[in-house]
C-alpha positions in Angstrom: 8.1 -35.8 -2.6 6.1 -36.1 0.1 8.4 -34.4 1.7 8.8 -31.6 -0.5 4.2 -31.6 -0.4 4.6 -31.4 3.1 7.2 -28.1 3.0 4.9 -26.9 1.0 1.9 -27.1 3.1 3.5 -25.8 5.7 4.6 -22.7 3.6 1.4 -22.0 2.6 -0.2 -22.4 5.9 2.1 -20.0 7.3 1.3 -17.3 4.4 -3.0 -18.2 5.2 -3.2 -18.1 1.7 -1.1 -18.6 -1.6 -0.3 -15.7 -3.4 -1.8 -13.3 -0.6 -1.4 -10.1 -1.9 0.5 -7.3 0.0 -2.0 -5.6 2.3 -1.7 -1.9 3.9 -3.9 -0.1 6.4 -2.8 3.4 5.2 -3.3 2.5 1.5 -3.9 6.2 1.0 -0.1 6.2 1.3 0.6 3.2 -1.5 -1.2 5.2 -4.7 0.7 2.7 -7.2 -0.3 -0.4 -4.9 -4.2 0.6 -5.5 -4.4 2.4 -8.9 -1.4 2.6 -11.5 -3.5 5.6 -12.8 -2.8 7.5 -10.0 1.0 7.6 -11.0 2.2 11.3 -11.4 -1.2 12.6 -10.5 -0.5 15.1 -7.6 0.9 18.5 -7.2 4.5 18.6 -7.2 7.8 17.6 -9.4 8.2 13.8 -7.6 6.8 12.0 -4.9 8.7 8.6 -3.2 6.8 7.2 -0.4 8.4 4.4 2.1 5.9 1.7 3.8 6.8 -0.4 6.2 4.0 -3.1 8.5 4.5 -6.0 10.9 1.1 -8.3 12.0 0.2 -11.0 13.8 3.0 -11.3 16.2 0.9 -13.0 18.8 1.2 -16.2 16.3 4.7 -16.6 16.5 7.6 -15.0 13.8 5.5 -11.6 12.6 4.5 -11.4 9.3 6.7 -8.2 7.7 5.6 -6.3 5.0 8.5 -3.3 3.3 7.3 -1.3 0.0 9.0 1.8 -1.5 8.0 4.1 -4.5 8.4 6.4 -6.5 6.7 8.9 -9.2 6.5 12.3 -11.0 4.7 13.7 -14.0 6.3 14.1 -16.7 6.6 17.1 -19.7 3.8 19.0 -18.0 4.3 22.6 -18.5 1.6 24.5 -16.9 -0.2 21.5 -16.0 -3.2 22.8 -18.6 -1.9 20.0 -21.1 -2.2 16.2 -21.4 1.2 14.6 -19.8 2.7 11.5 -18.7 3.4 10.2 -14.9 6.1 7.2 -14.4 6.7 5.4 -11.6 8.2 2.4 -9.8 7.6 0.9 -6.7 8.8 -2.7 -4.9 7.6 -4.7 -2.1 8.6 -7.6 0.1 6.9 -9.3 2.5 8.0 -12.4 4.9 5.9 -14.6 6.6 7.2 -17.3 9.5 10.2 -18.6 10.9 11.1 -19.2 7.0 10.8 -15.4 6.2 8.5 -16.9 3.3 7.1 -14.0 1.2 7.0 -12.3 -1.8 9.2 -9.9 -3.8 7.8 -7.6 -6.3 8.5 -4.8 -8.5 6.8 -2.3 -10.9 6.7 0.0 -13.4 3.8 2.4 -14.0 2.6 4.8 -16.6 -0.2 6.7 -16.8 -1.7 9.5 -19.1 -2.9 12.3 -17.6 -5.8 14.6 -19.3 -6.5 17.8 -17.3 -10.1 18.8 -18.0 -9.8 22.0 -16.8 -8.4 24.3 -13.8 -9.8 21.5 -11.2 -10.5 18.2 -12.9 -8.0 16.1 -14.1 -8.7 12.0 -15.7 -5.7 9.5 -15.7 -5.7 6.0 -17.2 -2.6 3.7 -16.2 -0.6 0.4 -16.8 1.8 -1.1 -14.6 3.9 -4.3 -15.5 5.9 -6.0 -12.6 7.7 -9.1 -12.2 7.4 -10.9 -8.7 8.8 -14.1 -7.0 8.1 -15.9 -4.1 10.8 -17.9 -1.9 11.9 -18.6 1.4 14.8 -19.5 3.4 15.1 -23.1 4.4 18.0 -22.8 6.8 15.9 -21.2 9.4 14.3 -24.3 10.3 14.4 -27.7 12.0 14.0 -30.8 10.5 13.0 -34.2 11.4 16.5 -36.0 11.3 18.1 -32.7 13.8 16.1 -34.2 16.4 18.1 -36.0 19.2 15.8 -37.3 21.5 15.0 -33.9 23.9 15.4 -30.9 20.9 16.4 -30.3 17.5 20.2 -29.6 17.3 20.2 -27.1 14.4 24.4 -28.0 14.3 23.2 -31.3 12.8 22.9 -31.3 8.9 19.2 -31.6 7.9 20.7 -32.3 3.8 18.2 -29.8 2.8 18.9 -26.8 0.7 19.4 -22.8 2.2 16.9 -21.4 0.1 14.4 -21.8 -2.5 12.2 -19.7 -4.9 9.6 -19.8 -7.5 9.5 -19.3 -10.9 10.3 -15.5 -12.0 6.2 -14.1 -12.8 5.0 -11.2 -14.9 2.4 -9.2 -13.6 -0.2 -6.6 -15.4 -2.4 -4.2 -13.8 -4.2 -0.8 -15.4 -6.3 1.7 -13.7 -8.9 4.6 -14.1 -8.2 7.8 -11.9 -10.2 11.3 -11.0 -8.9 14.3 -8.9 -10.7 17.0 -8.1 -8.9 19.9 -6.8 -10.0 23.3 -5.8 -9.1 25.1 -3.4 -10.8 28.5 -3.7 -14.4 28.0 -4.7 -17.2 26.6 -2.2 -18.6 23.1 -2.5 -21.3 21.7 -0.6 -20.8 24.4 1.9 -17.0 24.1 2.5 -14.1 25.2 1.1 -13.6 21.9 -1.0 -9.4 21.5 -1.2 -9.5 18.2 -3.1 -11.2 14.7 -3.7 -10.3 11.9 -6.2 -11.6 8.1 -6.7 -10.4 5.3 -9.1 -11.0 2.2 -10.2 -8.2 -0.7 -11.1 -7.5 -4.6 -11.8 -4.2 -6.0 -10.8 -3.3 -9.6 -12.2 -4.8 -9.1 -15.3 -3.2 -11.8 -17.2 -3.6 -14.1 -13.7 0.2 -15.5 -13.6 0.5 -19.0 -12.9 3.5 -19.5 -10.2 5.5 -22.8 -9.8 6.5 -23.2 -6.8 8.5 -26.4 -5.6 7.8 -28.3 -8.7 4.9 -29.2 -7.0 2.0 -26.9 -7.2 1.0 -24.4 -10.0 -1.1 -21.8 -8.7 -3.0 -19.3 -10.6 -3.3 -15.4 -9.4 -6.8 -14.6 -9.8 -7.6 -11.1 -10.9 -8.4 -8.5 -7.9 -10.4 -5.1 -8.5 -9.9 -2.1 -6.5 -12.0 0.6 -5.9 -11.2 4.0 -3.9 -11.8 7.5 -2.4 -10.7 9.9 -1.0 -10.6 13.4 -0.1 -10.3 16.6 1.8 -12.8 19.2 2.8 -11.9 22.4 4.5 -14.6 23.6 7.0 -15.0 27.2 6.0 -13.0 30.4 8.0 -11.0 27.5 9.7 -7.8 26.0 9.3 -9.7 22.1 10.4 -10.5 19.9 7.4 -12.2 16.7 7.2 -10.6 14.2 5.4 -12.7 10.8 4.6 -11.6 8.0 2.8 -12.7 4.2 1.3 -11.7 1.0 0.1 -13.1 -1.8 -1.7 -10.8 -5.4 -3.4 -11.8 -8.5 -4.7 -10.5 -11.2 -5.7 -13.2 -13.9 -6.6 -14.9 -14.5 -3.8 -12.8 -12.8 -0.8 -13.6 -9.1 0.0 -11.9 -6.2 1.6 -14.0 -3.2 2.9 -12.1 -0.2 4.9 -13.7 3.2 5.2 -12.5 5.9 7.9 -12.7 9.8 8.6 -9.5 11.7 9.9 -9.5 15.0 11.1 -6.8 17.9 10.0 -5.5 20.6 11.7 -3.3 23.2 10.1 -1.2 25.5 11.4 1.7 27.5 9.6 2.5 30.7 7.9 3.2 32.7 4.4 6.1 32.1 2.9 8.5 35.1 3.0 9.0 35.9 -0.9 6.2 34.2 -2.6 3.5 35.1 0.2 1.6 31.6 -0.4 0.8 28.9 2.7 3.4 26.6 3.3 1.1 24.3 5.8 2.4 22.1 8.3 -0.6 19.6 9.8 -1.7 17.3 12.2 -3.9 14.6 11.2 -5.9 11.2 13.2 -8.8 9.6 13.4 -9.9 5.9 12.9 -10.7 3.5 10.2 -12.3 0.2 10.0 -12.0 -2.9 7.9 -14.9 -5.2 7.9 -15.3 -7.9 10.1 -11.6 -7.5 10.8 -9.6 -4.2 12.2 -10.5 -0.8 14.0 -7.7 1.1 13.1 -6.8 4.3 14.9 -4.4 6.5 12.7 -2.3 9.7 13.1 -0.4 11.8 10.3 2.1 14.2 11.0 2.8 16.6 8.0 5.4 19.5 7.6 6.0 20.9 4.7 6.7 18.5 2.1 7.1 15.7 4.2 4.2 13.4 5.7 4.5 10.8 8.7 2.0 8.3 9.4 1.6 5.7 12.0 -1.5 2.8 12.5 -2.0 -0.3 14.3 -4.9 -3.1 13.3 -6.4 -3.8 16.4 -8.2 -7.4 15.6 -11.9 -7.9 16.4 -11.9 -10.8 13.8 -12.1 -14.5 14.9 -8.7 -14.5 14.8 -8.9 -12.0 17.7 -8.8 -15.1 20.1 -6.1 -16.2 18.9 -3.8 -12.7 19.0 -5.9 -11.2 21.7 -6.7 -8.4 19.4 -2.9 -8.0 18.5 -2.4 -7.0 14.5 -0.9 -4.6 13.1 1.7 -2.2 13.6 2.1 0.5 10.4 4.3 3.3 9.5 4.7 5.5 6.2 6.8 8.6 5.2 6.1 10.3 2.4 8.3 13.2 0.5 6.7 15.6 -2.4 8.6 18.1 -4.0 6.2 21.3 -3.9 8.3 23.6 -5.9 7.3 27.5 -4.7 5.8 26.5 -1.5 2.4 25.2 -3.2 -0.6 26.8 -1.5 -2.8 24.5 1.5 -0.9 21.0 -0.1 -3.5 17.8 0.1 -3.7 14.4 1.8 
C-alpha cells in the first residue's frame, strides 16, 4: 500500500495537478475543446484539425499533448434554416518518464439557428470518455539499484503499465457568430466575429487511480471571443481574440492580436476570391507566458506555429522555456468561398 501511495504522489507531481485539462495556446484552432456549440458552425462542408504541443522540456521529460478533431454541418441546405452540426475530437497527453497522462475522446452535437444572413446562434453538447494511464516499465525502482546506479535489467516486480477506471465527461456550450463581408461596422469591413460560453465536466466525474485515491474532476467554465476586422480598401485585417477559463479558484486569461495580410486572385470560373494570407502577432497568458504566433493560410488549409515564452515564477527553473505548438486545419470550402475567415 505504501508503495502505491508513493507512486501515486510521484505521478500527481509530474502532472502538477491530477485531472489537469488539456491546454493549447492556439485556442482558436481547437473549437470543440473550448465550446461544443461551435461544432459545425463554419462556412464549408467539413473541417479537420490536428494539434500538437510540447512544453516544460527544461524540467525533464517534456509534457506532450496530441489532439485531432473533425466536424461538419448536417442538412444545412442553403444555410438559412435550422440545422445540426456533428463532430468528434480526441486528445492524448503524456508527462514525465512514465508517460503519465489522459486520453479522452468525445462526440459533439450542436443545433444551429441562423437568424438572418449575418447572425446565427447555436447550442451544443459533448459526451466524452476518458482514462488516465502510465507506463511503469519506463521507471526505475529501489530494488534495481546495484550500489552504483539503476540496472533496468533487474526485474522490478512491478506491472508494466497501469490505468484508471474509464469515466464519462459531459460538456455543453452556447455560441454566437456574426458574419458580414460586405457591410461596414465601426468604420471597417467586418468579416466575422464569434463569442461563446461553455461548461465542461458538468457531471463532475470521479476518477479512481490505483485504487488508492478517488478524485473529482470539477466543473470548468470557458468563455471566448475572436474576430476578423478588415481594414477598408486594403488586404489587411485585424484579428483579436480572447480566452477565459475558471475551474474552482484557478483561472486562465489569455488575449492577443494578430495582423492578417491577404493575397490571392479571382477564380477563373466563379469570379470569387480564393484567398491566401499570413497572420502574425502575439498573445499573453496572464501571469504565465508571452506567446508569439504565426499562421500561413493557403486556400482551404491553415498551418499555425506558436511558442510559449514562460515569464511566471516557474521561469527560474525553465529559463523561460515554455511550449512549442503547431496546428494544421483543413476546411472544405465549395466553390472557392470568398475571403475565408480565421
